[in-house]
C-alpha positions as CSV (number, residue, x, y, z in Angstrom):
1,M,0.0,0.0,0.0
2,A,2.8,2.4,0.8
3,G,4.6,1.6,-2.5
4,G,1.4,2.6,-4.4
5,G,1.2,5.9,-2.6
6,K,4.8,6.6,-3.3
7,G,4.2,6.0,-7.0
8,L,1.2,8.3,-7.1
9,N,3.3,11.1,-5.5
10,A,6.1,10.5,-8.1
11,T,3.5,10.7,-10.9
12,G,2.0,13.8,-9.4
13,E,5.5,15.3,-9.1
14,F,6.2,14.4,-12.8
15,F,3.0,16.1,-14.0
16,R,3.6,19.1,-11.8
17,R,7.1,19.6,-13.3
18,R,5.7,19.2,-16.8
19,D,3.2,22.0,-16.3
20,E,5.6,24.5,-14.8
21,W,5.9,26.2,-18.2
22,R,2.3,27.3,-18.0
23,R,3.0,29.5,-15.0
24,H,6.0,31.2,-16.7
25,P,5.4,35.0,-17.0
26,M,6.2,35.1,-20.7
27,V,3.4,32.6,-21.6
28,G,0.4,34.5,-20.2
29,N,1.3,38.1,-20.9
30,Q,3.5,37.7,-24.0
31,L,1.0,39.4,-26.5
32,R,0.2,42.2,-24.0
33,H,3.9,43.0,-23.5
34,A,4.7,42.7,-27.2
35,T,2.0,45.2,-28.2
36,P,1.7,47.7,-25.4
37,G,-0.4,50.3,-27.2
38,L,-2.6,48.1,-29.3
39,G,-5.6,48.2,-27.0
40,I,-5.6,52.0,-26.8
41,A,-5.2,52.2,-30.5
42,I,-8.1,49.9,-31.2
43,V,-10.3,51.9,-28.8
44,A,-9.2,55.2,-30.4
45,F,-9.9,53.8,-33.9
46,G,-13.3,52.6,-32.9
47,I,-14.2,56.1,-31.5
48,Y,-13.0,57.6,-34.8
49,L,-15.2,55.3,-36.8
50,V,-18.3,56.1,-34.7
51,G,-17.6,59.8,-34.9
52,E,-17.2,59.7,-38.6
53,A,-20.4,57.7,-39.0
54,A,-22.2,60.2,-36.8
55,Y,-20.8,63.1,-38.8
56,N,-21.8,61.6,-42.1
57,K,-25.4,61.1,-40.8
58,L,-25.6,64.8,-39.6
59,Y,-24.0,66.3,-42.7
60,P,-24.7,64.0,-45.6
61,S,-22.8,64.8,-48.8
62,S,-24.8,65.9,-51.7
63,G,-24.9,63.6,-54.8
64,D,-23.8,66.4,-57.1
65,H,-20.1,66.3,-56.2
66,H,-17.9,63.8,-58.0
67,H,-14.2,63.5,-57.1
């Protein structure tokens, strides 16, 4: 019985060591650290798109002008 318990602990230790890479800091936050301003840029671009759509609704261009 004691030998089986020891084998279980060794197996648990084996899997714990194999999963240590998941807790490494570079795994979880790699994309966030690689692109620090991407979130702010996406929000700013979204605000720009909403503002442009609102402006085009308020001041529609006439169909007479061709570029």
